[in-house]
N, CA, C and O of each residue as an XYZ file, in Angstrom:
836
protein
N     113.283    103.254    127.911
C     112.475    103.801    126.737
C     112.026    105.358    126.800
O     111.837    106.006    125.771
N     111.885    105.858    128.002
C     111.447    107.187    128.043
C     112.574    108.065    127.613
O     112.372    109.042    126.892
N     113.863    107.702    128.084
C     115.100    108.365    127.714
C     115.224    108.427    126.179
O     115.455    109.495    125.611
N     115.069    107.280    125.525
C     115.121    107.257    124.090
C     114.237    108.264    123.418
O     114.656    108.973    122.503
N     112.948    108.326    123.900
C     112.087    109.269    123.374
C     112.305    110.683    123.722
O     112.006    111.529    122.880
N     112.807    111.054    124.894
C     113.193    112.411    125.304
C     114.381    112.857    124.406
O     114.400    114.008    123.970
N     115.274    112.063    124.148
C     116.344    112.426    123.377
C     115.953    112.676    121.890
O     116.484    113.586    121.253
N     114.964    111.806    121.321
C     114.505    111.803    120.145
C     113.785    113.199    119.820
O     114.021    113.965    118.886
N     112.914    113.307    120.770
C     112.054    114.617    120.592
C     112.637    115.834    120.882
O     111.942    116.846    120.793
N     113.849    115.913    121.229
C     114.685    117.082    121.344
C     114.934    117.926    120.042
O     115.082    119.148    120.013
N     114.954    117.079    118.984
C     115.191    117.666    117.733
C     113.763    117.943    116.969
O     112.826    117.144    117.005
N     113.745    118.990    116.386
C     112.517    119.598    115.697
C     112.172    118.655    114.614
O     111.016    118.266    114.447
N     113.182    118.278    113.862
C     112.872    117.305    112.599
C     112.259    116.205    113.093
O     111.350    115.724    112.416
N     112.584    115.642    114.237
C     112.151    114.414    114.694
C     110.704    114.480    115.139
O     109.974    113.495    115.032
N     110.250    115.728    115.679
C     108.891    115.917    116.064
C     108.011    116.050    114.833
O     106.893    115.539    114.776
N     108.569    116.770    113.832
C     107.954    116.892    112.499
C     107.551    115.413    111.808
O     106.472    115.123    111.293
N     108.709    114.588    111.948
C     108.552    113.250    111.363
C     107.324    112.513    112.078
O     106.353    112.031    111.495
N     107.547    112.521    113.381
C     106.344    111.773    114.018
C     105.103    112.448    113.750
O     104.152    111.726    113.449
N     104.936    113.618    113.797
C     103.699    114.203    113.493
C     103.223    113.947    112.057
O     102.020    113.788    111.847
N     104.058    113.905    111.127
C     103.806    113.638    109.726
C     103.331    112.133    109.628
O     102.360    111.794    108.952
N     104.020    111.368    110.281
C     103.686    109.781    110.370
C     102.396    109.744    110.863
O     101.577    109.183    110.135
N     101.981    110.225    111.975
C     100.759    109.943    112.568
C      99.669    110.594    111.714
O      98.603    109.990    111.592
N      99.843    111.765    111.120
C      98.928    112.362    110.371
C      98.536    111.535    109.126
O      97.360    111.374    108.800
N      99.572    111.028    108.459
C      99.554    110.170    107.149
C      98.709    108.941    107.578
O      97.751    108.620    106.875
N      99.022    108.220    108.721
C      98.445    107.035    109.158
C      96.973    107.341    109.240
O      96.122    106.688    108.635
N      96.690    108.483    110.105
C      95.247    108.706    110.294
C      94.386    108.868    109.137
O      93.315    108.277    109.001
N      94.945    109.783    108.212
C      94.169    110.048    107.094
C      93.948    108.830    106.140
O      92.911    108.676    105.495
N      94.998    107.993    106.110
C      94.991    106.707    105.368
C      94.024    105.878    105.900
O      93.258    105.327    105.110
N      93.893    105.657    107.244
C      92.877    104.812    107.967
C      91.493    105.382    107.750
O      90.542    104.628    107.544
N      91.367    106.628    107.789
C      90.019    107.327    107.383
C      89.532    106.928    106.035
O      88.388    106.524    105.826
N      90.460    107.062    105.130
C      90.045    106.658    103.727
C      89.730    105.304    103.539
O      88.776    104.977    102.832
N      90.524    104.402    104.169
C      90.298    102.941    104.279
C      88.908    102.544    104.677
O      88.245    101.672    104.114
N      88.518    103.297    105.743
C      87.301    103.010    106.406
C      86.144    103.238    105.373
O      85.188    102.462    105.350
N      86.234    104.300    104.521
C      85.081    104.617    103.585
C      85.335    103.762    102.258
O      84.401    103.462    101.514
N      86.657    103.391    102.010
C      86.846    102.523    100.865
C      86.170    101.124    101.001
O      85.672    100.563    100.024
N      86.173    100.581    102.260
C      85.708     99.379    102.472
C      84.122     99.217    102.359
O      83.559     98.145    102.136
N      83.527    100.377    102.538
C      82.020    100.387    102.367
C      81.764    100.343    100.890
O      80.871     99.604    100.475
N      82.482    101.083    100.049
C      82.429    101.098     98.848
C      82.787     99.615     98.245
O      82.054     99.102     97.399
N      83.784     99.062     98.663
C      84.219     97.836     98.244
C      83.157     96.715     98.349
O      82.990     95.875     97.465
N      82.468     96.771     99.478
C      81.537     95.661     99.706
C      80.273     95.653     98.692
O      79.608     94.641     98.470
N      80.037     96.897     98.120
C      78.982     97.026     97.052
C      79.290     96.524     95.721
O      78.439     96.290     94.863
N      80.565     96.365     95.585
C      81.036     95.973     94.210
C      80.928     94.505     93.803
O      81.081     93.675     94.699
N      80.699     94.113     92.641
C      80.782     92.736     92.179
C      82.256     92.392     91.916
O      83.078     93.122     91.362
N      82.487     90.960     92.485
C      83.901     90.572     92.264
C      83.870     89.368     91.458
O      82.827     88.866     91.039
N      85.157     88.869     91.229
C      85.517     87.641     90.607
C      85.267     86.469     91.541
O      85.540     86.579     92.736
N      84.748     85.330     91.029
C      84.607     84.172     91.862
C      85.955     83.448     91.564
O      86.459     83.411     90.442
N      86.495     82.871     92.692
C      87.881     82.195     92.683
C      87.516     80.774     93.319
O      87.126     80.625     94.477
N      87.700     79.767     92.394
C      87.564     78.389     92.939
C      89.030     77.931     93.489
O      89.907     77.534     92.722
N      89.200     78.028     94.899
C      90.448     77.837     95.458
C      90.667     76.326     95.850
O      89.994     75.820     96.749
N      91.656     75.592     95.133
C      91.763     74.281     95.377
C      92.182     73.963     96.766
O      91.919     72.850     97.221
N      92.844     74.891     97.515
C      93.209     74.682     98.763
C      92.055     74.732     99.785
O      92.061     73.966    100.749
N      91.148     75.547     99.603
C      89.986     75.687    100.509
C      89.011     74.539    100.239
O      88.170     74.159    101.053
N      89.185     74.070     99.132
C      88.192     72.916     98.654
C      88.645     71.577     99.383
O      87.950     70.568     99.265
N      89.664     71.572    100.042
C      90.282     70.398    100.678
C      89.666     70.134    101.985
O      89.764     69.005    102.464
N      88.989     71.142    102.658
C      88.487     71.039    103.989
C      87.276     71.923    104.169
O      87.180     73.002    103.585
N      86.230     71.389    105.096
C      85.050     72.327    105.487
C      85.638     73.473    106.221
O      86.772     73.429    106.698
N      84.816     74.545    106.309
C      85.275     75.690    107.209
C      84.960     75.443    108.676
O      83.963     74.783    108.966
N      85.754     75.937    109.609
C      85.678     75.821    110.979
C      85.738     77.215    111.592
O      86.552     78.016    111.132
N      84.931     77.566    112.603
C      84.887     78.808    113.203
C      86.086     78.853    114.336
O      86.003     78.228    115.393
N      87.160     79.640    113.990
C      88.344     79.801    114.802
C      88.486     81.210    115.192
O      89.533     81.655    115.662
N      87.304     81.988    114.972
C      87.528     83.519    115.244
C      88.233     84.003    116.589
O      88.935     85.014    116.621
N      88.006     83.253    117.616
C      88.491     83.571    118.972
C      90.024     83.383    118.851
O      90.780     84.267    119.256
N      90.410     82.434    118.392
C      91.861     82.071    118.334
C      92.652     83.005    117.422
O      93.769     83.400    117.757
N      92.052     83.378    116.220
C      92.638     84.291    115.272
C      92.734     85.671    115.907
O      93.724     86.386    115.748
N      91.655     86.031    116.645
C      91.654     87.377    117.301
C      92.666     87.515    118.321
O      93.445     88.467    118.279
N      92.724     86.586    119.297
C      93.588     86.586    120.357
C      95.125     86.577    119.791
O      95.939     87.394    120.223
N      95.467     85.625    118.819
C      96.881     85.671    118.388
C      97.198     86.899    117.711
O      98.276     87.449    117.935
N      96.305     87.416    116.847
C      96.585     88.636    115.973
C      96.871     89.848    116.925
O      97.905     90.499    116.776
N      95.956     90.157    117.911
C      96.035     91.371    118.558
C      97.010     91.335    119.726
O      97.628     92.349    120.050
N      97.137     90.297    120.294
C      98.074     90.020    121.431
C      99.506     90.234    120.904
O     100.285     90.956    121.527
N      99.856     89.622    119.779
C     101.139     89.776    119.248
C     101.462     91.084    118.562
O     102.604     91.541    118.590
N     100.423     91.710    117.924
C     100.504     93.038    117.501
C     100.742     93.943    118.526
O     101.586     94.817    118.331
N     100.074     93.885    119.718
C     100.280     94.807    120.884
C     101.815     94.548    121.388
O     102.561     95.500    121.617
N     102.197     93.300    121.530
C     103.585     92.878    122.000
C     104.516     93.694    120.911
O     105.393     94.440    121.347
N     104.348     93.569    119.709
C     105.295     94.010    118.827
C     105.384     95.605    118.891
O     106.466     96.147    118.667
N     104.357     96.282    119.167
C     104.174     97.713    119.245
C     105.099     98.046    120.582
O     105.924     98.960    120.582
N     104.875     97.258    121.623
C     105.586     97.567    122.871
C     107.015     97.524    122.624
O     107.794     98.360    123.083
N     107.355     96.543    121.894
C     108.854     96.240    121.671
C     109.337     97.395    120.885
O     110.344     98.006    121.243
N     108.591     97.760    119.710
C     108.933     98.777    118.873
C     109.151    100.221    119.574
O     109.978    101.063    119.223
N     108.326    100.312    120.530
C     108.283    101.602    121.316
C     109.458    102.086    121.932
O     109.651    103.278    122.172
N     110.416    100.972    122.244
C     111.717    101.213    122.831
C     112.667    102.041    121.858
O     113.575    102.777    122.247
N     112.366    101.840    120.717
C     113.064    102.626    119.646
C     112.245    103.580    118.853
O     111.425    103.119    118.059
N     112.395    104.948    118.999
C     111.440    105.809    118.273
C     111.510    105.521    116.702
O     110.497    105.394    116.014
N     112.775    105.433    116.223
C     112.823    105.249    114.741
C     112.309    103.905    114.262
O     111.857    103.843    113.119
N     112.333    102.900    114.974
C     111.828    101.601    114.725
C     110.170    101.666    114.725
O     109.466    101.227    113.817
N     109.716    102.280    115.885
C     108.263    102.581    115.910
C     107.685    103.413    114.767
O     106.589    103.122    114.286
N     108.434    104.479    114.312
C     108.066    105.290    113.164
C     108.241    104.423    111.904
O     107.384    104.553    111.029
N     109.150    103.639    111.726
C     109.329    102.820    110.525
C     108.124    101.967    110.354
O     107.599    101.825    109.250
N     107.634    101.341    111.547
C     106.522    100.358    111.475
C     105.132    101.030    111.227
O     104.259    100.513    110.530
N     105.022    102.130    111.812
C     103.875    102.942    111.479
C     103.747    103.445    110.027
O     102.660    103.561    109.462
N     104.945    103.737    109.463
C     104.976    104.229    107.999
C     104.760    102.984    107.229
O     104.094    103.115    106.201
N     105.185    101.820    107.520
C     104.986    100.760    106.724
C     103.569    100.184    106.668
O     103.058     99.704    105.656
N     102.983    100.289    107.891
C     101.588     99.942    108.091
C     100.762    100.845    107.196
O      99.811    100.380    106.568
N     101.101    102.128    107.122
C     100.423    103.192    106.261
C     100.528    102.826    104.791
O      99.523    102.824    104.081
N     101.746    102.512    104.320
C     101.888    102.046    102.954
C     101.218    100.743    102.649
O     100.748    100.515    101.534
N     101.170     99.834    103.699
C     100.443     98.558    103.371
C      99.017     98.819    103.202
O      98.380     98.204    102.347
N      98.446     99.730    103.993
C      97.032     99.915    103.919
C      96.672    100.650    102.481
O      95.667    100.375    101.825
N      97.506    101.477    102.164
C      97.331    102.178    100.794
C      97.326    101.001     99.653
O      96.477    100.867     98.771
N      98.408    100.229     99.866
C      98.568     99.147     98.838
C      97.309     98.148     98.921
O      96.908     97.569     97.911
N      96.763     97.994    100.067
C      95.488     97.038    100.124
C      94.488     97.773     99.418
O      93.883     97.089     98.593
N      94.137     98.974     99.504
C      93.109     99.767     98.794
C      93.309     99.529     97.394
O      92.359     99.228     96.672
N      94.573     99.653     96.927
C      94.948     99.576     95.486
C      94.540     98.098     94.952
O      93.847     97.944     93.946
N      95.028     97.065     95.706
C      94.727     95.732     95.343
C      93.380     95.255     95.485
O      92.934     94.404     94.715
N      92.683     95.764     96.447
C      91.250     95.397     96.735
C      90.473     96.159     95.444
O      89.390     95.679     95.109
N      90.904     97.138     94.828
C      90.250     97.893     93.894
C      90.643     97.105     92.544
O      89.737     96.842     91.753
N      91.785     96.775     92.298
C      92.159     96.225     91.148
C      91.826     94.742     91.035
O      91.588     94.246     89.933
N      91.804     93.955     92.272
C      91.503     92.675     92.295
C      90.245     92.394     93.145
O      90.332     91.872     94.257
N      89.018     92.775     92.559
C      87.783     92.529     93.464
C      87.399     91.057     93.413
O      87.378     90.462     92.336
N      87.107     90.485     94.519
C      86.785     89.138     94.576
C      85.533     88.931     95.448
O      85.282     89.595     96.454
N      84.783     87.948     94.958
C      83.768     87.419     95.888
C      84.284     86.646     97.000
O      85.363     86.058     96.922
N      83.547     86.628     98.035
C      84.118     85.900     99.346
C      83.991     84.301     98.866
O      83.323     83.891     97.917
N      84.775     83.548     99.738
C      84.706     81.988     99.517
C      83.232     81.664     99.690
O      82.490     82.316    100.424
N      82.858     80.624     98.976
C      81.440     80.072     99.161
C      81.047     79.831    100.531
O      80.047     80.342    101.036
N      81.795     79.094    101.094
C      81.522     78.547    102.461
C      82.104     79.455    103.706
O      82.237     79.017    104.849
N      82.402     80.686    103.324
C      82.811     81.460    104.358
C      82.160     81.622    105.674
O      80.933     81.700    105.614
N      82.720     81.695    106.912
C      82.243     81.863    108.136
C      82.847     83.185    108.536
O      84.026     83.231    108.886
N      82.014     84.368    108.498
C      82.585     85.658    108.700
C      83.406     85.775    110.016
O      83.004     85.313    111.084
N      84.407     86.326    109.882
C      85.335     86.529    111.068
C      84.749     87.377    112.026
O      84.246     88.455    111.707
N      84.786     86.913    113.296
C      84.168     87.812    114.590
C      85.343     88.576    115.202
O      85.905     88.086    116.181
N      85.745     89.720    114.704
C      86.752     90.366    114.989
C      86.105     91.819    115.681
O      85.637     92.742    115.012
N      86.183     91.790    116.936
C      85.522     92.835    117.666
C      86.124     94.272    117.346
O      85.372     95.244    117.264
N      87.419     94.376    117.176
C      87.985     95.608    116.808
C      87.685     96.013    115.391
O      87.404     97.194    115.184
N      87.711     95.231    114.482
C      87.366     95.438    113.058
C      85.867     95.889    112.957
O      85.582     96.902    112.319
N      84.906     95.135    113.589
C      83.596     95.413    113.559
C      83.130     96.886    114.140
O      82.192     97.549    113.699
N      83.906     97.203    115.112
C      83.637     98.435    115.763
C      84.341     99.651    115.107
O      84.163    100.806    115.494
N      85.091     99.326    114.162
C      85.899    100.441    113.373
C      85.568    100.394    111.968
O      84.582    100.939    111.472
N      86.609     99.587    111.227
C      86.692     99.601    109.817
C      85.404     98.892    109.157
O      85.029     99.147    108.013
N      84.825     98.047    109.944
C      83.630     97.287    109.359
C      82.373     98.054    109.641
O      81.344     97.685    109.076
N      82.348     98.991    110.385
C      81.027     99.697    110.627
C      79.978     98.807    111.206
O      78.800     98.985    110.896
N      80.341     97.844    112.044
C      79.164     97.042    112.572
C      78.697     95.868    111.713
O      77.805     95.089    112.052
N      79.364     95.817    110.603
C      78.759     94.742    109.618
C      79.962     93.654    109.458
O      81.074     93.733    109.981
N      79.504     92.687    108.664
C      80.453     91.679    108.224
C      80.901     92.076    106.776
O      80.152     92.096    105.800
N      82.255     92.395    106.781
C      82.866     92.780    105.474
C      83.433     91.415    104.895
O      84.469     90.922    105.341
N      82.738     90.869    103.934
C      83.097     89.720    103.364
C      84.183     89.703    102.119
O      84.859     88.727    101.794
N      84.199     91.036    101.482
C      84.988     91.209    100.382
C      86.436     91.879    100.740
O      87.164     92.292     99.837
N      86.744     91.946    101.885
C      88.056     92.468    102.356
C      89.117     91.357    102.176
O      89.482     90.738    103.175
N      89.618     91.079    100.998
C      90.239     89.764    100.754
C      91.589     90.015    100.370
O      92.474     89.875    101.214
N      91.877     90.389     99.143
C      93.334     90.306     98.667
C      94.065     91.687     98.944
O      93.820     92.719     98.318
N      94.867     91.584     99.824
C      95.646     90.565    100.477
C      95.174     90.512    101.985
O      94.454     91.428    102.383
N      95.520     89.537    102.810
C      95.263     89.429    104.107
C      95.946     90.419    105.085
O      97.137     90.274    105.363
N      95.171     91.467    105.633
C      95.781     92.357    106.358
C      96.255     91.881    107.786
O      97.221     92.414    108.332
N      95.556     90.880    108.356
C      96.069     90.247    109.535
C      97.351     89.610    109.418
O      98.201     89.679    110.306
N      97.519     88.931    108.231
C      98.642     88.192    108.169
C      99.954     89.096    107.847
O     101.055     88.956    108.380
N      99.594     90.065    106.847
C     100.601     90.915    106.446
C     101.098     91.885    107.678
O     102.257     92.299    107.679
N     100.318     92.177    108.564
C     100.786     93.010    109.694
C     101.785     92.263    110.472
O     102.847     92.788    110.806
N     101.474     91.050    110.771
C     102.311     90.208    111.603
C     103.636     90.017    110.861
O     104.692     89.932    111.488
N     103.585     89.953    109.612
C     104.865     89.811    108.832
C     105.633     91.146    108.874
O     106.864     91.122    108.840
N     105.004     92.231    108.940
C     105.649     93.522    109.129
C     106.583     93.409    110.284
O     107.784     93.669    110.222
N     105.918     92.986    111.384
C     106.738     92.772    112.725
C     107.956     91.803    112.453
O     109.084     92.033    112.887
N     107.642     90.754    111.733
C     108.586     89.693    111.458
C     109.928     90.265    110.794
O     111.065     90.035    111.207
N     109.599     91.023    109.731
C     110.683     91.625    109.002
C     111.174     92.972    109.414
O     112.228     93.416    108.958
N     110.418     93.655    110.288
C     110.785     95.082    110.869
C     111.476     95.011    111.968
O     112.302     95.898    112.182
N     111.300     93.957    112.901
C     111.978     93.961    114.263
C     113.407     93.421    113.971
O     113.682     92.695    113.015
N     114.318     93.883    114.951
C     115.752     93.452    114.721
C     116.137     92.169    115.488
O     117.024     91.456    115.018
N     115.559     91.854    116.572
C     115.783     90.732    117.276
C     115.538     89.530    116.611
O     114.371     89.381    116.249
N     116.473     88.460    116.302
C     116.349     87.376    115.634
C     115.242     86.364    116.165
O     114.502     85.763    115.387
N     115.182     86.220    117.533
C     114.155     85.360    118.195
C     112.712     85.976    117.838
O     111.798     85.302    117.364
N     112.644     87.173    118.094
C     111.371     87.831    117.819
C     110.871     87.685    116.305
O     109.695     87.411    116.067
N     111.779     87.872    115.335
C     111.572     87.580    114.033
C     110.911     86.311    113.705
O     109.858     86.228    113.071
N     111.609     85.299    114.186
C     111.183     83.870    114.031
C     109.804     83.698    114.635
O     108.934     83.041    114.064
N     109.611     84.329    115.854
C     108.285     84.235    116.605
C     107.212     84.664    115.751
O     106.180     84.007    115.616
N     107.471     85.927    115.082
C     106.339     86.576    114.486
C     106.151     85.742    113.126
O     105.003     85.624    112.697
N     107.190     85.175    112.446
C     107.000     84.478    111.301
C     105.933     83.234    111.585
O     104.945     83.040    110.877
N     106.280     82.457    112.687
C     105.528     81.329    112.999
C     104.075     81.826    113.384
O     103.104     81.194    112.969
N     103.926     82.865    114.113
C     102.522     83.458    114.349
C     101.833     83.894    113.071
O     100.635     83.677    112.888
N     102.567     84.483    112.232
C     101.961     84.967    111.039
C     101.458     83.777    110.201
O     100.368     83.866    109.636
N     102.206     82.674    110.101
C     101.804     81.561    109.405
C     100.639     80.898    110.046
O      99.746     80.446    109.329
N     100.577     80.806    111.317
C      99.499     80.222    112.116
C      98.180     80.982    111.842
O      97.139     80.373    111.594
N      98.251     82.265    111.891
C      97.083     83.107    111.725
C      96.553     83.001    110.312
O      95.344     82.935    110.091
N      97.530     82.985    109.293
C      97.216     82.776    107.907
C      96.461     81.360    107.816
O      95.417     81.359    107.165
N      96.849     80.247    108.355
C      96.201     79.064    108.416
C      94.835     79.100    109.002
O      93.908     78.475    108.488
N      94.698     79.838    110.097
C      93.451     79.880    110.706
C      92.376     80.659    109.887
O      91.185     80.347    109.863
N      92.931     81.700    109.226
C      91.974     82.515    108.264
C      91.457     81.641    107.157
O      90.305     81.766    106.739
N      92.410     80.643    106.620
C      91.942     79.701    105.619
C      91.035     78.673    106.173
O      90.034     78.257    105.590
N      91.476     78.265    107.416
C      90.580     77.217    107.962
C      89.172     77.686    108.141
O      88.288     76.829    108.129
N      88.832     79.039    108.318
C      87.630     79.579    108.553
C      87.022     79.968    107.175
O      85.886     80.434    107.096
N      87.812     79.761    106.101
C      87.420     80.286    104.722
C      87.010     81.662    104.673
O      86.091     82.040    103.946
N      87.783     82.553    105.560
C      87.784     83.916    105.623
C      88.519     84.502    104.416
O      88.077     85.435    103.745
N      89.706     83.859    104.192
C      90.587     84.294    103.106
C      90.853     83.272    102.197
O      90.783     82.120    102.623
N      91.189     83.492    100.849
C      91.699     82.523     99.953
C      93.032     82.326    100.305
O      93.616     83.060    101.102
N      93.619     81.226     99.663
C      94.934     80.809     99.986
C      95.929     81.905     99.360
O      96.983     82.223     99.910
N      95.482     82.434     98.172
C      96.408     83.443     97.686
C      96.387     84.900     98.337
O      97.285     85.701     98.078
N      95.405     85.193     99.129
C      95.475     86.183    100.038
C      96.450     86.116    101.065
O      97.090     87.093    101.454
N      96.573     84.877    101.536
C      97.471     84.496    102.628
C      98.973     84.340    102.161
O      99.904     84.754    102.852
N      99.131     83.762    101.034
C     100.433     83.402    100.512
C     100.944     84.790    100.094
O     102.159     84.976    100.163
N     100.108     85.832     99.647
C     100.865     87.209     99.250
C     101.266     87.815    100.355
O     102.076     88.727    100.188
N     100.897     87.546    101.554
C     101.089     88.439    102.756
C     102.533     88.693    103.053
O     102.860     89.871    103.198
N     103.486     87.721    103.170
C     104.899     87.883    103.459
C     105.609     88.648    102.343
O     106.549     89.405    102.588
N     105.117     88.425    101.060
C     105.742     89.036     99.947
C     105.406     90.471    100.020
O     106.255     91.307     99.711
N     104.241     90.809    100.404
C     103.796     92.220    100.342
C     104.498     92.903    101.657
O     104.831     94.086    101.596
N     104.673     92.289    102.609
C     105.202     92.931    103.789
C     106.718     93.208    103.514
O     107.208     94.271    103.895
N     107.436     92.311    102.886
C     108.763     92.459    102.584
C     108.877     93.731    101.508
O     109.765     94.572    101.647
N     107.978     93.794    100.508
C     107.872     94.941     99.620
C     107.672     96.263    100.385
O     108.357     97.269    100.199
N     106.740     96.161    101.195
C     106.307     97.426    101.942
C     107.465     98.002    102.786
O     107.629     99.219    102.865
N     108.179     97.216    103.345
C     109.306     97.548    104.315
C     110.338     98.093    103.348
O     110.952     99.105    103.686
N     110.603     97.494    102.119
C     111.583     97.872    101.172
C     111.183     99.485    100.737
O     111.985    100.419    100.726
N     109.879     99.552    100.420
C     109.507    100.764     99.952
C     109.552    101.766    101.073
O     109.882    102.895    100.713
N     109.292    101.603    102.358
C     109.495    102.504    103.385
C     110.910    102.894    103.467
O     111.223    104.085    103.465
N     111.806    101.924    103.541
C     113.221    102.141    103.592
C     113.642    103.062    102.461
O     114.378    103.995    102.781
N     113.289    102.944    101.187
C     113.622    103.710    100.202
C     113.125    105.111    100.435
O     113.917    106.047    100.329
N     111.861    105.315    100.746
C     111.446    106.630    101.046
C     112.005    107.306    102.209
O     112.217    108.518    102.158
N     112.296    106.531    103.398
C     113.113    107.213    104.435
C     114.398    107.577    104.059
O     114.883    108.581    104.581
N     115.090    106.888    103.177
C     116.503    107.188    102.760
C     116.415    108.439    101.753
O     117.339    109.250    101.693
N     115.353    108.544    101.030
C     115.313    109.832    100.158
C     115.016    110.934    100.956
O     115.511    112.020    100.654
N     114.193    110.818    102.049
C     113.850    111.829    102.898
C     114.997    112.399    103.714
O     115.049    113.571    104.088
N     115.956    111.421    103.967
C     117.006    111.786    104.825
C     118.119    112.454    103.932
O     118.956    113.161    104.491
N     118.166    112.265    102.590
C     119.176    112.930    101.772
C     118.671    114.357    101.536
O     119.470    115.260    101.289
N     117.291    114.577    101.612
C     116.862    115.957    101.331
C     117.001    116.931    102.648
O     116.873    118.153    102.573
N     117.243    116.314    103.706
C     117.280    117.075    104.893
C     118.716    117.791    105.014
O     118.968    118.509    105.981
């Protein structure tokens, strides 16, 4: 892995690409932090979800937290072996976050009636500013991130693994009534579109070099 990065960073354009990617991600996450505060104060539409109506909520925060972040960390470790794959996923996550802000703005929703707030230590200490963000809904960031790995990684077994984990996390989020079924169902579609957009943007950039 170190050899791959040493070879990658020998070229000035690759250093610039990495710096640009990290800067874009940092600025996007900073904007997202403030957007979520704004979004919580807005009135949204009430959605009567026929899927959530089938079962009462159950608190499964610990399982959702462990599955999501352990596999995201694993995915990043795998991606780090290839500098271009790592940058691809960072750029895809940046695009996804921008798209989330757009969707949250255009599709404001009130939280499910029986929601049990997700106890996510990392989110509460960062983007949620120590509070329960109940309107961070369409679309599910947890689920979409896992599908970014599923569609972005090259190893077939890892792809299947992340698809399964993404589906499980999506179901856990619905079981706790943290997300509507439409939030979760949209996740794989969004992940596919985001990676397609990233590929188009990367291809255009390469033609300009």
